[in-house]
C-alpha positions as CSV (number, residue, x, y, z in Angstrom):
1,M,-18.6,7.0,11.2
2,T,-17.3,8.3,14.5
3,A,-14.8,7.0,17.1
4,A,-17.3,7.1,20.0
5,G,-16.8,4.2,22.3
6,L,-13.6,3.1,20.6
7,A,-10.4,2.8,22.5
8,A,-7.6,5.1,21.3
9,T,-5.1,2.4,20.4
10,I,-2.6,4.1,18.0
11,P,0.1,1.5,17.1
12,A,3.1,2.5,15.0
13,H,4.6,1.0,11.9
14,G,7.2,-1.7,12.4
15,A,10.8,-0.9,11.5
16,V,13.1,-3.1,9.4
17,G,16.5,-2.6,8.0
18,A,17.7,-2.9,4.4
19,G,17.9,-6.3,2.7
20,T,15.7,-9.4,2.9
21,V,13.2,-9.4,5.7
22,S,13.6,-11.8,8.6
23,P,11.1,-12.7,11.3
24,Q,13.4,-11.0,13.9
25,R,13.0,-7.5,12.4
26,G,10.4,-5.0,13.5
27,A,12.2,-3.6,16.5
28,P,12.1,0.2,17.2
29,R,14.9,2.3,15.9
30,P,17.1,4.3,18.4
31,G,15.0,6.8,20.3
32,G,11.9,4.5,20.1
33,E,10.7,5.6,16.6
34,R,9.5,2.9,14.2
35,G,10.2,2.9,10.5
36,R,7.9,3.0,7.5
37,T,8.5,-0.1,5.3
38,V,8.1,-0.5,1.6
39,L,8.5,-4.2,0.8
40,V,9.5,-5.0,-2.8
41,V,8.6,-8.4,-4.0
42,S,10.3,-9.4,-7.3
43,R,12.3,-12.2,-8.8
44,G,15.5,-10.2,-8.7
45,I,16.9,-7.2,-6.7
46,E,16.7,-4.7,-9.5
47,L,13.3,-3.3,-8.7
48,A,14.2,-2.7,-5.0
49,V,17.5,-1.2,-5.9
50,A,15.9,1.2,-8.4
51,L,13.2,2.2,-6.0
52,R,15.6,2.7,-3.1
53,E,17.5,5.3,-5.3
54,R,14.3,7.2,-5.9
55,V,12.8,7.6,-2.4
56,D,13.7,9.7,0.6
57,R,15.2,7.3,3.1
58,A,14.3,9.7,5.9
59,Y,10.8,8.6,5.3
60,L,11.0,5.0,3.9
61,T,13.0,1.8,4.4
62,V,12.9,-0.3,1.3
63,Q,13.1,-4.1,1.8
64,D,13.1,-6.8,-0.8
65,A,11.9,-10.4,-0.9
66,R,11.6,-13.1,-3.5
67,P,8.1,-14.3,-4.5
68,L,8.3,-17.6,-2.6
69,E,9.2,-15.8,0.7
70,A,6.8,-12.9,0.1
71,V,4.1,-14.0,2.6
72,T,6.7,-14.6,5.4
73,A,8.2,-11.2,4.5
74,V,4.9,-9.4,4.7
75,R,4.0,-10.9,8.0
76,A,7.5,-10.2,9.5
77,V,6.7,-6.4,9.5
78,R,4.7,-5.2,12.4
79,P,1.9,-4.3,12.3
80,W,2.2,-4.6,8.5
81,P,4.1,-3.0,5.6
82,W,3.2,0.6,4.7
83,M,3.4,-0.5,1.1
84,V,4.1,-3.6,-1.0
85,V,5.5,-3.1,-4.5
86,A,5.8,-5.9,-7.0
87,D,6.2,-6.7,-10.7
88,M,5.4,-10.4,-11.1
89,P,3.0,-11.4,-14.0
90,A,1.1,-13.6,-11.5
91,I,0.4,-13.6,-7.8
92,A,0.1,-16.6,-5.6
93,E,-3.2,-17.1,-3.8
94,D,-1.7,-17.0,-0.3
95,L,0.1,-13.7,-1.1
96,A,-3.1,-12.2,-2.5
97,E,-5.0,-13.1,0.7
98,T,-2.2,-11.8,2.9
99,L,-2.2,-8.4,1.1
100,A,-5.9,-8.1,1.7
101,E,-5.6,-8.7,5.4
102,H,-4.6,-5.2,6.4
103,P,-4.6,-1.6,5.0
104,Q,-1.3,-1.8,3.3
105,L,-0.8,0.0,0.0
106,V,-0.2,-2.2,-3.0
107,F,1.6,-0.8,-6.1
108,W,2.2,-3.1,-9.1
109,C,4.6,-2.4,-12.0
110,G,3.5,-3.9,-15.3
111,A,0.4,-5.8,-16.1
112,G,-1.6,-6.3,-12.9
113,P,-2.4,-10.0,-12.3
114,A,-5.8,-11.3,-11.2
115,R,-6.5,-11.6,-7.4
116,L,-4.9,-8.3,-6.5
117,P,-6.6,-6.4,-3.6
118,A,-9.3,-4.0,-4.8
119,H,-7.3,-1.0,-3.8
120,A,-4.1,-2.1,-5.6
121,R,-2.8,0.5,-8.1
122,V,-1.1,-0.7,-11.4
123,F,1.5,1.3,-13.3
124,A,2.8,0.7,-16.8
125,T,6.3,1.8,-16.1
126,F,8.7,2.0,-13.2
127,S,8.9,5.8,-13.6
128,E,5.2,6.1,-13.1
129,L,5.3,3.8,-10.1
130,A,8.3,5.7,-8.5
131,A,6.5,9.0,-9.0
132,A,3.4,7.6,-7.3
133,V,5.4,6.3,-4.3
134,Q,6.9,9.8,-3.9
135,A,3.5,11.4,-4.2
136,A,2.2,9.0,-1.5
137,V,5.0,10.0,0.9
138,G,4.2,13.6,0.3
139,G,0.4,13.2,0.7
140,E,-1.5,15.6,3.0
141,V,-5.1,15.5,4.1
142,A,-6.6,18.3,6.3
143,G,-3.1,19.1,7.5
144,I,-2.1,15.5,8.3
145,R,1.1,14.4,6.7
146,L,3.5,11.6,7.0
147,A,6.3,12.2,9.5
148,P,10.0,11.3,8.9
149,G,10.8,7.8,10.1
150,G,7.2,6.8,10.8
151,G,3.9,8.0,12.1
152,L,2.1,11.2,11.2
153,T,2.5,14.9,11.9
154,M,-1.0,16.2,12.9
155,P,-2.2,19.8,12.2
156,D,-1.5,20.8,15.8
157,G,2.1,19.7,15.5
158,A,1.6,16.5,17.6
159,H,2.9,13.2,16.5
160,A,0.6,10.2,16.1
161,G,1.6,6.7,15.2
162,N,-1.2,4.8,13.4
163,A,-0.6,2.5,10.5
164,A,-4.1,2.6,9.1
165,L,-4.2,6.4,9.1
166,E,-0.9,6.5,7.4
167,A,-2.3,4.4,4.6
168,L,-5.4,6.5,4.3
169,V,-3.4,9.7,4.1
170,A,-0.9,8.3,1.6
171,S,-3.5,6.8,-0.6
172,H,-5.9,9.8,-0.6
173,P,-8.1,10.3,-2.6
174,H,-7.9,6.6,-3.5
175,P,-9.6,4.3,-1.0
176,V,-8.1,1.4,0.9
177,T,-9.7,-2.0,1.4
178,A,-9.2,-3.9,4.7
179,P,-11.3,-5.1,7.7
180,M,-13.0,-2.2,9.5
181,S,-11.4,-3.3,12.7
182,D,-8.0,-2.1,11.5
183,F,-9.3,1.4,11.2
184,R,-10.4,1.8,14.9
185,G,-7.2,3.6,15.8
186,A,-7.5,5.9,12.9
187,L,-11.0,6.9,14.0
188,S,-9.7,7.5,17.5
189,A,-6.9,9.7,16.3
190,I,-9.2,11.7,14.1
191,T,-11.5,12.3,17.0
192,A,-8.7,13.0,19.5
193,H,-7.3,15.8,17.3
194,R,-10.7,17.1,16.4
195,L,-10.1,16.8,12.7
196,P,-12.8,17.8,10.2
197,L,-12.6,14.2,8.7
198,C,-14.6,11.0,8.8
199,L,-14.1,7.5,7.4
200,T,-16.4,6.6,4.6
201,R,-16.9,2.9,3.8
202,A,-18.2,2.2,0.3
203,G,-20.4,-0.7,-0.7
204,D,-17.4,-2.7,-1.9
205,G,-15.8,-2.5,1.5
206,S,-13.2,0.2,0.6
207,V,-12.5,3.0,3.1
208,S,-11.4,6.5,2.5
209,L,-11.0,9.8,4.3
210,T,-13.7,12.4,3.5
211,A,-14.3,15.9,4.8
212,V,-17.1,16.4,7.3
213,P,-19.7,18.8,5.8
214,G,-19.8,22.2,7.4
215,R,-16.4,21.9,9.2
């Protein structure tokens, strides 16, 4: 797939502060940069507190929400959370549908319930989950890597803010499942920076970054 004919809309991740998400959050940080949000959904605060201790806060802002407020919390982050982490033994139908609406990473601690998005990753222990979050933050594809605060550092040193491309880089080589319309900005950024990459859509609807043969 190419970005020919697509507008180069490159939105940035929404920023939110620590604590429970409220609909007013999502404003830019000082200097205009927007944050990269990990939303932790759990019955208590322990999972969020433990994860906050394990991640680099220059790259991630960890939020927490209770299961009954999870849908509101997810939708309060603009354009969507970079990642949702949870540990419940079951997932409500409305939350499952909300997590599948956009290319947001989904990491689950413990037995993964039914109805999770196809790209959700399940980890048996918290240590495994925390290590995977750290690996996602440090992900790099063809010289693209996550920038501190939000957005991406491109191979030419330029900064690009695109939530879908952040998800693809962080999840690589694992695919992400979301409507193809959410990846238009990612296609535009890849083309604008002349990267040797393309988006590959599998039969199940999942999308991944792949190298362009011969480049």
